[in-house]
Phi, psi and omega in degrees: 000131180293150181284139178273352183300326182297330179292326182270331183276330184265110183292341181266355183288129176062029176273130181235139175277147176280108181255014179292126180292144178282126179300146181300328181300330179283329186265331185252307189282344183259004179295134179066015176275146178292149179285141177250126178238119178273112180291139178288132179241085182289158177293156177298317179214149177231120185234134178259125177254144176234138183239138180284332184205173183296324181297318179295320177297316179297320180296317179293319178301317178293321181299317181268354176073032178228149177280118177238140178232170176300341179270352179295125181265330180200163178205152176259145172229126354297163184307133182291123178267124178288141180294162182295341180257010185296329182272357182276143181227151176278126178234125179258126182259000000 
């Protein structure tokens, strides 16, 4: 089995230049445009709940009026309503 040490010891090993062309939209159409910064809006509080069994999860799910399953990783309360434009996407033809 070849040694992996050469990969870590040789700084030039497996170095690749980024040859991806820059899209024209970045170089031409965005010149002199103002920068847009999306401010982070963290939640007021983040709480982790743990349930001993499916019945407890179902009871909590019913209490808050949201469908929760063992695979649910997070939920907003009250339930997060998606904006009317959430499904819209920019398509360039």
